[in-house]
N, C-alpha and C positions, 0 to 999 in steps of 0.2 A: 846448779846446772840450769841454764835457761830453758824455759818451757818450749818444747818443739812446736812447729806449726801444725795447725789442724789438718786432718785428712781431706783430700779432694774426693769427689764422688766416685772416681774410678779406682780408688785405692792407691794412687801414687803419692809421692811426697812432694807437696807443692814447694816451689822455690819461694823465697821471701826473706825477711830479716833474720830468721833463725835457721835458714838452710844454706848449704854450700854445694854448688853445682860445679863439677869439674869437666872440662872438655877433653878431647882425645889427646891433647898435648900436655895435659896435667896442670893447666893454669886455672886459677879460680875465675869463674864467670857466673853471672846471674842466670843466663841461659833460660829465660822464660818467654812464653808467648803472651798474647794479650790477655789471656785468662789467668795468667800466673802459674801455669803448669810448666814443668821442665821441658825445654825445647830439645830437639835432637842435637847431639853434639856435632860440631862441624867436621870432625875428622872422619875420613873414610878408611877402608881397609888398608890403604898404604900409608896412613898417617903414622908419624914416628911414635913409637911407644904404645900403639893401640893395644897390643895383646897383653901388656903387663900393667896397664893403667886402668883403674876403675873409672867407669863413667856412671853418671847418675847423681844422686843427691843424698846427703846426710843432714840431719838436724844438728844445730850447734850443741856441742857437748858429746857428740858421737863420732868425732873425726877419727878416733883411734880404730873404729870399725873399718873405715876405709883403708887405713894402713894395713890392718890384719888381712883384709880381703885382697889387697894388692900383693901381699906375700904369697897368697894362694895362687893368684894369677901368674906371678913370676915363676913359680915352680911347676906350672902345668906343662905337661908334655903333649897334650892333645887339645881338644876344644875347651872352651872357657867355662865360666860359672856365673851365677847371679845370686844375690842375697837380698832379703827384705825383712824388715822388722817393724812391728807396731807395738806401742806401749801406752797403756792407760788412755786409749781413745785417740791416739795420734800416731801417724807414721813417722818413724825416726831414721830409717835406712831404706834406700832403694838403689842398689848398685848392680852393675853388670860389667863384664869385660871378657877379653880373650877372643879366641877364634870361634867361628860358627861352623867351620868345616875343617877337616883334617889337613887340607892343603894350605889353609890359612889365607884363602882368597877373599873371604868375607869375615867381617867381625860380628861379634855378638851385639845385637842392638837392643834397644829398650823393649821392642815387641817380639824379640826372638823367643821361641818356645822350645822346650826340651822334654824328653820322656824321662821321668824320674823313677821309673819302675814302681815299687810298692807304695810310694807316696800317693799313688792313685787310689789305693784301697779305701782310705777314709772318705774320699769323694763318693765312692760307690755306697759305702755304709750309710752316709748321711741321707742318700736318696731313700733307703729303706726306713731309716729312723723318722723321716718326715711322714711316711705312711703310717708308722707306729703312732706318731703324735696325732695324726688325723683319725685314728681309730680304724684304719683300713687294714692294718697288719698287726697280728697279735704275737708278741714275743714268745708266748708259751704254746702257741699252736704248732702242730706238726707241719713240716714243710709240705707233706703230701696233701694237707688240707687245701693248699693253694695250687699245688703242682701234682695233679693226679699222675700216678705211675712212678713217683719218686719213692724208692724202696727203703732208703736208710731211715731208721726211726729217730730222726733228728728234728729238733724244734727250730724255729726262727732264731731264737736266742743262741742255740748251739752254732748255727751257721755264722751269725754275726761275730761270735766270740772265738771262732776258730776251734770249736770243740766237736764239730760234726764228723770228723774222721775222713772226710772226702778230700784227700790231698794228692792222690795219685790214681791214674786210670789203669784198669786191668788190661785193656786192649791196646796194643801198640799202634800208634797212629803216625802218619807222616806230617811234615811241617805244614802242608796245605790245610790240615785240620784246624790249625790255629785260626783260620779265617772263616770257619764254618760254625756259627753259633749254635744252630740246631743240632749238629752232630755232637759237639762237646756237651751240650745240655742233656742229650739222650744218653750219652755215656755216663755222665754223672748220675742221672736218675737210676741207672741200672747197676752202678758200682756198689759193692759192699764196702762199708767204712772200714778203715784199718783198726779202729777201736770202737767200742760202744759209745755212741755220742753222749757227751757230758761227763765221761769218766777220765778224759785226758784232753790235752790240747796240742795242736801243731798247726803252724801257719799253712793255710791253703794257698801256697805261693802263686800258683798259676791259675787256679780256678775260683778263687774267692769272688771275683767279679761276675763270673757266670752264675754262681749260686745265688748271690744277692741280686744280680741283674735280672735273672729269670723270675725271681719272686716279685720284683718291681713290675716286670712286664705282665705277669699273670694277674696282678692286682690292679694295676693302673692302665694297662693296655699299651703303654709306650715303652720302647727299649731304653736301656740304661742311659745311653748317650743322649737321647732326646729328652728324657726326664731330667737329667743333670743340667742340660742346657736351659730348659724352660723353667725349672723349679729352684735351681740352686745358683748356677753360675751367671745366668742371664740377669735375674733380679739383683744379685749382689755385684754385678759388674766384674766378675772374675774371668780372666783370660785363661781358661782351662777347659779342655774338652777331651772326650773319648770318642774316637772316630772322626778323623779330620777330612775336611774338604780340600780342594786344590789350593785355594788361597791360604789356608792355614798351613798346608804342607810347605809352601814356599818360605814360611818363617821358621821352619824346623832347624834346630841345631843337630849336627851329626854326632852320634855317640861314638867315642873313640876308646881304644884299649880293650875291646871285647875279643881278646885273642885266647889261644889255648892256655897260655900261662895264667891269665886272669881267671879263667874258668877252673883251672886246677887249684889255684890258691883259694878260691871261694869255696870249693867243695872239700878241701883237705881236712878241715876240722869239723865237718858236719857228718851226720849219720847217712847211711845208704839211702834212707827214705828221702833225703833231700834230692839226691840225683834222680830218683824216680819222680819226685814232685815237680821238678823243673825241666826234665828232659823228655817228657812224653805228653804232647808232641814236642819235637825238638825245634830249636830256633830262637828262643827268646834271649839267649846269650850269644847269639851269632850276629856280628855287626852287619853282615850283608842282609840279614833278615830284618833286624830291628830298624835299620835305616831305609828300608824299602817303602815305596809308596803304598804297597798293598798292606803292610802291617800298620802303617800310620792311619790308613783309612778304616781298618778293622776295629771292632770293639772287643778288646781283651781287658776288661776293667780292673783286673788285678794288677796290671802292670803298664798298660800302654796309654794312659792319659798323657797329654802334653800341655804344658802351660808355662807361665812365668813364675818367678819367685814371689812377686807381688800377689799373684792369684792364690798360691798355696798359703802364704802367710795370711792372706785375706780371708780364706776359709776359717782359719783358727781365730782371727780377729772377730769375725761374725759370730762364732760360737761363744767366745769369751764375753762378748758384749750383748748376748741374748737376742741377736737378730736372726737366728736360724732355728734353734731348738729352745723349747722351754727349759727353765732351770732344773726341773725334776728329771726329765729325760736325759738332759746333758749330764747331770750328776751320775745317773745310772750308767750311761754310756761310757763315762770316763772313770768309772770305778772298776777295779779288777773283778772279773767274773771267774777267772781261773788264774793260777800262777804255778810256777815250777818249771821243770825241764820241758822245753818245746820239742815234741817228737820229730819235727821236721828240721828245725834249725839247730837243735842240739844243746843250746845254752838255756839258762834260766831266764824266763821273762814272765810278763803278766799281760793279759788281754782284757780290755773292756769290750764294748759293743762296736767293734770296728776300729778301735784304736789300741796301740800299745800304750800302757800306762805305767807310771812310776810315782814316787812321792812328790815329784815336782809338778807333773802335769800329764799331758796325753798328746799323742801324735803318731807319726810313722816315718821310719827311715826306708830308704830304697837301695837296691843293689847298686853299687858303684859310688855311693857316698852322699846321695841327696837326702834331705830331711825336711819334714814339716812338723812344727811343734807348737803347743800352747803351754806356757808356764803359768800355772795358777798362782804360785807364790810370787813370781816375778811380774805378773800382770802383763805379760808380753806374748805376742805371736811372732814366730820366726820361721823363715824358710831359707834353705841353701840348696840350690839346684846346680848340677854340674853335668857337663858332657864328657868329662874325662873320668873313666872308671878308676876307682881307688877305694880307700877306706873312708871312715867317717871322721878321721882326725882333723881334716881340713875344716869341716863344718864345726866341730867342737871348738877349735881354736878361734874361729870367728865369733861363735856364740859366746864363748867365755869373755872375749873382748867386749861384746855387747853387755854381758852381765856385769863386768867391771864398771862400765859406764853408768850402769844402773845401781851400783853399790851392792851387788849380789855376789855371793860366794861362787867360785868357779865350779863347773861340772868336772868330774873325774875324767882324765884323758884316757 
């Protein structure tokens, strides 16, 4: 396999002798500007085949990933998707396609951003881990040491590893509470954990970002969104944010498929705790709420980050290449702190410090099918983001094609 082209500073796949750029009509084109970065494809929303043809760039030897991704686009019933992959220091895949809105009036562009639900959580965790690395936050300290009035006997480690037991609120709250940081944090501080911290684990599906973000705020003085922008995404050039301004909101992809049937299927195999964990306050699985300007502007760092696939894969590329955390802390964060049946999700899993972990690597999937992942064995970072709610089979199919290009065994479907 020909060595792929080196990465450009903004984390895109540069066009060049080892790259293949395809325009909206599906023809091969160099598609570069004067700096050698991929140019915008000439096709607009009305171009033939826009919604089923992948736009963007793959390195030579990874053409099969484009074909696999185009199969995903062809089968989409709602908005589109994007995929990006980095391997051994170089970007090898940067593709996007499909609709950006349910009506199909606009297409998914290179700078379109989408909300990938829990794929946001590791971005929040990394903010806290940076403070740990700098000696400002102690993993073994009680949360109450930094957050007076916090009643659960949980440590910072328990919070990061989903062991704190703060997964559901006792007080019933309206949807408007989603947009009130102080209210949610006050409720969390007063809530009794569902289990003794450290004795079990369960994903804090809706409140992980508040728990971690309030620790960051109390130690550093900046809110999670500001800290993430200044200390993580800004320096690394990652187009990912929590709490969007008007210009960013204009780039948002509409989430589709968030209907009653999807919610019922999602909850059907999970314990009652899951319904409590995601339904109070209600709204995060309601299309009218999640696609609203108010939610996009809010900070709900467990679920409502918005970004590109390049940005999500870029976070893991930075971690794998040692540009974000030191090797000791990364090893600890990506090692299982707990494993077994997740009391919220119902299935068996293992949590590191902010990441799901397995024998291959670490990362996080999100409701509806999005994924960000670092494969230690495969030496690659991968992200699949989608606006069409479904399962993770689409991402797995594309990732397995990537793995085949790299000579790696497939992941189980």
